[in-house]
C-alpha positions in Angstrom: 0.0 0.0 0.0 1.4 3.4 -1.0 0.0 5.8 1.6 1.4 9.3 1.9 0.6 9.6 5.6 2.1 6.1 6.4 5.3 7.4 4.7 5.3 10.4 6.9 4.7 8.2 10.0 7.6 6.0 8.9 9.9 9.0 8.4 10.3 8.4 4.7 8.5 11.7 3.9 9.5 14.8 5.9 6.8 16.8 7.8 6.7 19.7 10.1 5.6 17.9 13.3 3.6 19.7 15.9 3.0 16.7 18.2 3.9 13.1 18.2 3.5 10.1 20.5 3.2 6.4 20.1 -0.3 6.5 18.5 -0.7 10.0 17.2 1.0 12.4 14.8 0.0 16.0 14.2 1.8 18.0 11.5 1.4 21.2 9.5 -0.5 20.9 6.2 1.7 21.6 3.2 -1.1 23.5 1.4 -2.7 25.5 4.2 -6.2 26.8 3.8 -6.1 28.9 7.0 -3.3 30.7 8.9 -3.1 27.5 11.1 -3.8 24.3 9.2 -2.6 21.0 10.6 -3.4 17.4 10.0 -3.9 14.9 12.9 -3.5 11.2 12.1 -3.5 7.9 13.9 -0.5 5.6 13.8 -0.7 1.8 14.1 -2.8 -1.0 12.8 -5.3 -1.6 11.4 -4.9 1.1 8.8 -8.1 3.2 8.8 -8.9 4.8 5.4 -11.6 7.2 6.7 -14.1 7.8 9.4 -16.3 5.2 7.7 -13.6 2.6 8.5 -14.5 2.9 12.2 -17.6 0.8 11.5 -15.3 -2.1 10.6 -12.8 -1.5 13.4 -14.7 -0.1 16.3 -11.8 -0.9 18.6 -10.0 2.1 17.2 -12.8 4.6 18.3 -10.9 5.1 21.6 -7.8 6.1 19.7 -9.9 8.7 17.9 -11.2 10.0 21.2 -7.6 10.3 22.5 -6.6 12.2 19.4 -9.4 14.7 20.0 -8.3 15.0 23.7 -4.7 15.8 22.4 -6.1 18.5 20.1 -8.0 20.0 23.0 -4.9 19.9 25.2 -2.7 21.5 22.5 -5.0 24.1 21.0 -4.0 27.0 23.3 -0.3 26.2 22.7 -1.0 26.5 18.9 -2.7 29.9 19.5 -6.2 28.6 18.8 -7.9 29.8 21.9 -10.1 32.1 19.8 -11.6 29.0 18.2 -10.7 26.3 15.7 -12.4 23.8 13.3 -11.8 20.1 13.0 -12.8 18.6 9.7 -12.8 15.0 8.4 -13.4 14.4 4.7 -14.8 10.9 4.1 -14.5 9.5 0.6 -14.2 10.8 -3.0 -17.3 12.9 -3.0 -16.1 14.8 0.1 -12.7 15.3 -1.6 -10.7 13.1 0.7 -7.4 13.1 -1.1 -5.4 10.7 1.1 -6.9 7.3 2.1 -5.7 7.5 5.7 -8.1 8.6 8.5 -7.1 12.2 9.2 -8.5 15.4 10.7 -7.8 18.9 9.5 -7.4 21.4 12.3 -8.0 25.0 11.0 -7.8 28.3 12.9 -6.3 31.7 13.5 -9.0 33.5 11.4 -12.7 33.6 11.3 -13.9 30.7 9.2 -16.8 30.8 6.8 -19.7 28.3 6.9 -19.2 27.3 3.2 -19.3 23.6 2.5 -17.9 23.9 -1.0 
């Protein structure tokens, strides 16, 4: 499987890391859509392609919960205490470009409600 984010986890592809532990990696997006734009991903197996994969692997739901707890813990450190958005695109129609469960963290400006 050729997965961009797995390559980042393995250190084969460089990234600007903001947080890392045994199960989570958060790094800056290379094409930011807001002044702060990071991606939060899970490490480990099984590989989850999207939010929909949690139906097949419900045992990973706790890992997703821990990832959200880390985002909540770090948001002030990242200067997001004015607010931030967490987005997960799921599938082709939602424009998910990497088949690895990931969450976009966007902030440091007022965000629109556009869904385009």
